[in-house]
C-alpha positions as CSV (number, residue, x, y, z in Angstrom):
1,X,-34.8,-4.6,-19.6
2,X,-37.9,-2.7,-21.4
3,X,-40.5,-2.1,-18.8
4,X,-43.6,0.1,-18.5
5,X,-41.6,2.0,-15.7
6,X,-40.9,5.0,-17.9
7,X,-44.6,5.3,-18.9
8,X,-46.0,5.7,-15.3
9,X,-47.0,9.0,-14.6
10,X,-45.2,11.2,-12.1
11,X,-41.9,8.9,-12.1
12,X,-39.9,10.6,-14.6
13,X,-36.1,11.4,-14.3
14,X,-35.0,14.3,-16.1
15,X,-32.1,14.2,-18.5
16,X,-30.1,16.9,-16.0
17,X,-30.5,14.4,-13.0
18,X,-29.8,11.3,-15.0
19,X,-26.5,13.0,-16.0
20,X,-25.8,13.6,-12.7
21,X,-26.6,10.3,-11.5
22,X,-24.0,9.0,-14.2
23,X,-21.3,10.9,-12.9
24,X,-22.2,9.8,-9.1
25,X,-22.0,6.5,-10.2
26,X,-18.6,6.6,-12.0
27,X,-17.1,8.2,-9.0
28,X,-18.6,5.6,-6.6
29,X,-17.1,2.8,-8.9
30,X,-13.7,4.3,-8.5
31,X,-14.1,4.8,-4.7
32,X,-15.0,1.1,-4.4
33,X,-11.8,0.2,-6.6
34,X,-9.7,2.0,-4.4
35,X,-11.4,0.6,-1.1
36,X,-10.8,-2.9,-2.3
37,X,-7.1,-2.2,-3.0
38,X,-6.5,-0.6,0.4
39,X,-8.0,-3.7,2.1
40,X,-5.6,-6.0,-0.1
41,X,-2.5,-3.6,0.2
42,X,-3.0,-3.4,4.0
43,X,-3.4,-7.1,4.7
44,X,-7.1,-6.8,5.8
45,X,-8.7,-9.3,3.7
46,X,-9.2,-11.8,6.3
47,X,-10.2,-8.9,8.9
48,X,-13.7,-10.3,8.9
49,X,-13.7,-14.3,8.4
50,X,-17.6,-14.6,8.1
51,X,-19.8,-13.1,5.5
52,X,-22.2,-10.9,5.7
53,X,-21.1,-10.3,9.5
54,X,-17.6,-9.9,10.5
55,X,-17.4,-13.0,13.0
56,X,-19.5,-15.5,14.2
57,X,-22.3,-14.4,16.1
58,X,-21.2,-10.8,15.7
59,X,-21.7,-8.6,12.8
60,X,-19.4,-5.9,13.8
61,X,-15.8,-6.0,13.8
62,X,-14.1,-6.8,17.1
63,X,-10.6,-7.3,16.2
64,X,-9.1,-3.9,15.6
65,X,-7.7,-2.3,12.4
66,X,-7.9,-5.1,9.9
67,X,-11.5,-5.7,10.8
68,X,-12.5,-2.1,10.7
69,X,-10.7,-1.9,7.1
70,X,-12.5,-4.9,5.8
71,X,-16.0,-4.2,7.1
72,X,-15.7,-0.5,6.0
73,X,-14.9,-2.2,2.5
74,X,-18.1,-4.0,2.7
75,X,-20.3,-0.8,3.7
76,X,-18.9,0.7,0.6
77,X,-19.7,-2.0,-1.4
78,X,-23.2,-2.0,-0.2
79,X,-23.4,1.8,-1.1
80,X,-22.0,1.1,-4.6
81,X,-24.7,-1.7,-5.0
82,X,-27.2,1.0,-4.3
83,X,-25.9,3.7,-6.4
84,X,-25.6,1.3,-9.6
85,X,-29.3,0.2,-8.8
86,X,-30.4,4.0,-8.8
87,X,-28.6,4.4,-12.3
88,X,-30.2,1.4,-13.6
89,X,-33.7,2.7,-12.2
90,X,-32.9,6.0,-13.5
91,X,-32.2,4.9,-17.1
92,X,-35.6,3.3,-17.2
93,X,-37.1,6.5,-15.9
94,X,-35.4,8.6,-18.2
95,X,-36.8,9.3,-21.5
96,X,-33.6,10.4,-23.0
97,X,-31.8,7.0,-22.3
98,X,-31.7,4.9,-25.2
99,X,-32.3,1.1,-25.2
100,X,-28.6,0.1,-24.8
101,X,-28.0,2.4,-22.0
102,X,-31.0,0.5,-20.1
103,X,-29.5,-2.9,-20.7
104,X,-26.0,-1.8,-19.9
105,X,-27.0,-0.4,-16.5
106,X,-28.9,-3.5,-15.9
107,X,-26.0,-5.5,-16.7
108,X,-24.0,-3.2,-14.3
109,X,-26.2,-3.8,-11.4
110,X,-26.1,-7.7,-11.7
111,X,-22.3,-7.4,-11.8
112,X,-21.9,-5.2,-9.0
113,X,-24.5,-7.4,-6.9
114,X,-22.4,-10.4,-8.0
115,X,-19.4,-9.0,-6.3
116,X,-20.8,-9.5,-2.8
117,X,-20.9,-13.4,-3.0
118,X,-17.6,-13.3,-5.0
119,X,-16.1,-11.6,-2.0
120,X,-17.5,-14.0,0.3
121,X,-15.9,-16.9,-1.6
122,X,-12.5,-15.1,-1.7
123,X,-12.5,-14.9,2.2
124,X,-13.9,-18.5,2.2
125,X,-10.9,-19.6,0.1
126,X,-8.4,-17.4,2.3
127,X,-7.7,-14.6,-0.4
128,X,-7.1,-17.2,-3.4
129,X,-5.1,-14.6,-5.6
130,X,-7.0,-15.4,-8.8
131,X,-10.4,-15.0,-7.1
132,X,-8.9,-11.7,-5.6
133,X,-7.8,-10.6,-9.0
134,X,-11.0,-11.6,-10.5
135,X,-12.7,-9.5,-7.9
136,X,-10.7,-6.5,-8.9
137,X,-10.9,-6.8,-12.4
138,X,-14.8,-7.2,-12.4
139,X,-15.0,-3.8,-10.4
140,X,-12.9,-2.3,-13.1
141,X,-15.1,-3.7,-16.1
142,X,-18.0,-2.2,-14.5
143,X,-16.4,1.1,-14.1
144,X,-15.8,1.0,-17.8
145,X,-19.4,0.4,-18.5
146,X,-20.5,3.3,-16.2
147,X,-18.0,5.6,-18.3
148,X,-19.8,4.4,-21.3
149,X,-23.2,5.5,-19.9
150,X,-21.8,8.9,-18.8
151,X,-20.3,9.5,-22.1
152,X,-23.6,8.9,-23.9
153,X,-25.7,10.9,-21.2
154,X,-23.3,14.0,-21.4
155,X,-23.4,13.8,-25.3
156,X,-19.6,13.9,-25.3
157,X,-18.4,14.0,-28.9
158,X,-15.3,14.9,-30.6
159,X,-13.9,16.7,-33.4
160,X,-13.5,14.1,-36.6
161,X,-10.5,12.0,-37.2
162,X,-9.6,9.8,-39.8
163,X,-10.3,6.1,-39.3
164,X,-6.6,5.1,-39.1
165,X,-6.6,7.4,-35.8
166,X,-9.8,5.9,-34.7
167,X,-8.1,2.2,-35.2
168,X,-5.1,3.1,-33.3
169,X,-7.2,4.5,-30.4
170,X,-9.4,1.4,-30.2
171,X,-6.2,-0.8,-30.2
172,X,-5.0,1.7,-27.4
173,X,-8.1,0.7,-25.3
174,X,-7.3,-2.9,-25.7
175,X,-3.8,-2.3,-24.9
176,X,-4.8,-0.4,-21.8
177,X,-7.1,-3.4,-20.7
178,X,-4.0,-5.6,-20.9
179,X,-2.1,-3.0,-19.0
180,X,-4.6,-3.3,-16.1
181,X,-4.8,-7.0,-16.1
182,X,-0.7,-7.4,-16.2
183,X,-0.8,-4.7,-13.6
184,X,-3.1,-7.0,-11.5
185,X,-0.9,-9.9,-11.9
186,X,2.0,-7.9,-10.8
187,X,0.3,-6.8,-7.7
188,X,-0.8,-10.3,-7.0
189,X,2.6,-11.6,-7.3
190,X,4.0,-8.7,-5.0
191,X,4.5,-8.9,-1.5
192,X,1.5,-7.2,0.1
193,X,-0.9,-9.3,2.3
194,X,0.2,-7.5,5.5
195,X,0.2,-10.2,8.4
196,X,-1.8,-12.8,6.1
197,X,0.2,-15.2,4.4
198,X,-1.4,-15.7,1.1
199,X,-0.4,-17.5,-2.2
200,X,1.1,-15.7,-5.0
201,X,0.2,-15.5,-8.8
202,X,3.3,-16.3,-10.5
203,X,6.5,-14.4,-9.7
204,X,7.2,-10.7,-9.3
205,X,10.0,-10.3,-11.7
206,X,8.4,-11.8,-14.8
207,X,4.9,-10.5,-13.9
208,X,6.5,-6.9,-13.9
209,X,8.6,-7.5,-16.8
210,X,5.2,-8.3,-18.7
211,X,3.4,-5.2,-17.3
212,X,6.4,-3.1,-18.5
213,X,6.2,-4.4,-21.8
214,X,2.4,-3.7,-21.8
215,X,3.1,-0.2,-20.8
216,X,5.3,0.6,-23.7
217,X,2.9,-0.8,-26.2
218,X,0.1,1.4,-24.7
219,X,2.4,4.3,-24.4
220,X,3.5,4.2,-28.0
221,X,-0.2,4.0,-29.3
222,X,-1.0,7.1,-27.2
223,X,2.1,9.0,-28.4
224,X,1.0,8.2,-32.1
225,X,-2.4,9.4,-31.3
226,X,-1.1,12.6,-29.8
227,X,1.4,13.3,-32.1
228,X,-1.2,13.5,-35.0
229,X,-3.4,15.6,-33.0
230,X,-0.6,18.0,-32.3
231,X,0.3,18.0,-36.3
232,X,-3.1,18.6,-37.3
233,X,-4.1,21.0,-34.3
234,X,-7.0,18.9,-33.6
235,X,-9.3,19.7,-31.0
236,X,-9.2,16.4,-29.3
237,X,-5.8,17.2,-28.2
238,X,-7.2,18.7,-25.0
239,X,-8.5,15.2,-23.9
240,X,-5.5,13.3,-24.8
241,X,-2.8,15.4,-23.1
242,X,-4.2,14.6,-19.5
243,X,-4.2,10.9,-20.5
244,X,-0.6,11.2,-21.6
245,X,0.1,13.1,-18.3
246,X,-1.4,10.3,-16.3
247,X,0.4,7.7,-17.9
248,X,3.8,9.5,-17.3
249,X,2.9,9.8,-13.8
250,X,2.2,6.4,-13.5
251,X,5.3,5.3,-15.1
252,X,7.3,7.5,-12.4
253,X,5.5,5.9,-9.6
254,X,5.8,2.5,-11.0
255,X,9.5,3.0,-11.0
256,X,10.0,4.5,-7.7
257,X,7.9,2.0,-5.9
258,X,9.8,-1.0,-7.5
259,X,13.3,0.6,-6.5
260,X,11.9,1.1,-3.0
261,X,10.4,-2.4,-2.5
262,X,6.8,-1.5,-3.0
263,X,5.6,0.5,-0.4
264,X,1.9,0.0,-0.1
265,X,1.0,3.5,0.1
266,X,2.8,4.2,-3.4
267,X,1.1,0.9,-4.7
268,X,-2.1,2.4,-3.7
269,X,-1.7,5.7,-5.5
270,X,-0.8,3.5,-8.6
271,X,-3.8,1.5,-8.3
272,X,-5.9,4.7,-8.1
273,X,-4.4,6.4,-11.0
274,X,-4.6,3.0,-13.1
275,X,-8.4,3.3,-12.4
276,X,-8.6,6.9,-13.5
277,X,-6.5,6.1,-16.6
278,X,-8.9,3.2,-17.5
279,X,-11.8,5.5,-17.2
280,X,-10.2,8.3,-19.1
281,X,-9.2,6.0,-21.8
282,X,-12.3,4.5,-22.3
283,X,-14.1,7.9,-22.6
284,X,-11.4,9.3,-25.0
285,X,-11.9,6.2,-27.4
286,X,-15.7,6.1,-27.3
287,X,-15.5,9.9,-28.1
288,X,-13.1,9.6,-31.0
289,X,-15.5,6.7,-32.4
290,X,-18.5,9.1,-32.3
291,X,-17.4,12.5,-33.8
292,X,-20.0,15.2,-33.7
293,X,-22.6,15.5,-36.6
294,X,-21.9,19.1,-36.8
295,X,-18.2,18.7,-36.9
296,X,-18.8,16.2,-39.8
């Protein structure tokens, strides 16, 4: 990943420009998660049964709403690949970017590029739920890596906390990952495929049961961290409270959507907030693990 590119005269990315690039990348990665979820929830996954064109002999969609939705998602995916590529090149040209950032940005580009053939394979196997879930979770993983780079680029650091709180926060990050995975299983077991009949992962009620338990574990860990921050009037409370608020909203939406037979619009809001919650937890945990030197 180390190249001579940063040493080429005239090709230098300033620290300010690289910071903006990291934010743009994270925003684009959230958009692609939401776009892919929309395709799934509206039953548009087979709106374009060929790849990269929409149908045999015609690259553009001709079959109405579902084709338009799937093709639009492919365009958004292409933009995401370009944006992540720009992040990688920017890291190579930014003198302030450490080596691990360049390697991580390069890995992000390869993973994002790999989403395209994975999407083609998913369509070829008629939306196999395990492939669909892998497609989504890969996007979530890339989002997490993008957040890591953004936190470093913006030099985000926290007030010091004891190692016990850091450990709970780290376990919270792991439980949040489990929360996302179980949520993916619950969605894969749910009814959403629109007019397309696809196989299911597991069954809905056991999947929801597991997801609710994962939510409880994550919620308890987050509550412990917030309680400690409140008691000690720690400055990190301003970062933890919004995360707790999003979690409570997520729980309310989850309950409403379950009792209202999972309307796809509410499920989409739930998935969108899940991606934002994941990104926020990654940023918060990393910040707690690297308190500012001045504070120490």
